[in-house]
C-alpha positions, 0 to 999 in steps of 0.5 A: 515418511518415504511415501510423503517424500515420493508424493512431494517429488511427484508434486514438484515434478508435475509442476513443470512443463513437459509433453505429458504436462503442457500446462506446467511451468517452464524452467526458462520462464522461471529463470527470466521472470523479473522480480516484481515490486509493489512499491513505486520508485522515488522517481515514480512517486515524484511523478505521482505527486506532480499530478495536477489534481486541481485541474483534474476531474473530481473523480481523479482529484478525490483518488489522488488526495485519498492516496496521497493521504494514505502515503502521508498517514504512514501507508494506512490501508484504505480500510483503516483510513475510511473509518477515521473520524473527528474523534480520532483527533486529539492534541493535534494528533491522529490516534487509531488502531488497525482494523485487521489486527486491532493493534494500536499504532503510533500516533500520527502528528497533524503537520501542515502537509497532513492538515492541508490534504485533510482540509482539501478532502473535508469539503467532500465529507459528511463532517463526521468522517475525515475522508469522503468514503463513508457517510454516518447516516447511510453506512451504519452496519458493518456490512454496509461499511465494508461494501462501501469501502470496497466500492470506493477502493475499486473507484480509486484504483480505476482512477489511479490507472488513468493518473498513471497513464497521464503521468507516465507511471508504468507500474500498476497503481493501487491504493496498496501501492502507497502502503508499499512505497512508504514501507520501502522508504522506511525499510531502506532508512530505518530497518524492519523493526521500526517498520513493524511498529509503524505499520501496526503488524502483530508479527515481525514475520508479516513485516519481513514480507515487505522486504521481498517487495523491494526490487534489485535496484532498490536493494542495491541502494543499501550498499551505501553502508560500505561507503566508509570502507577504504 
């Protein structure tokens, strides 16, 4: 046990910058390091939604619509949304399970907002998939589907950087930003247990990691629970 403790102590000590270890961490840098949130603030989300996609290039238009649908579909990852087909629609709802966990998630009602975005994307699809990422004839094997999804993810993320620049959004936008943004809003309003079910997580421990993505400002909003205290 003592040997393990000594080893741990050396590991911790050697992690910090010194004359003997110039590549380590500096204490002052750790103290000043900002907390990073992968979620958009409400203001940034509004800026994104105000993007004039109708007059944008096809590349930006597709990136915008795909990410807007990710957000409206409760933060569904692009790897899941890419696989949705007409067969996932039943009784005016989307039914599916997570690719990563195989866990069934709650059905998503096809309200007017979701239908509108799906209809806008429909013109670019093969008629089988709901989102223009995969093609039924060209992407058959598991590897082909994976390669295509990764390629489109890069394409969308590159376009998002341009949209962020257009809209004055400072954070690094990626497809996953919209999952974290949805998660933040659910977490603030409904708590971690409902978020767990909405995201299709197997373990609450996975969901709790999303709480760490909230900025200090976002966490401060939860102080409204004290508003009724005299």
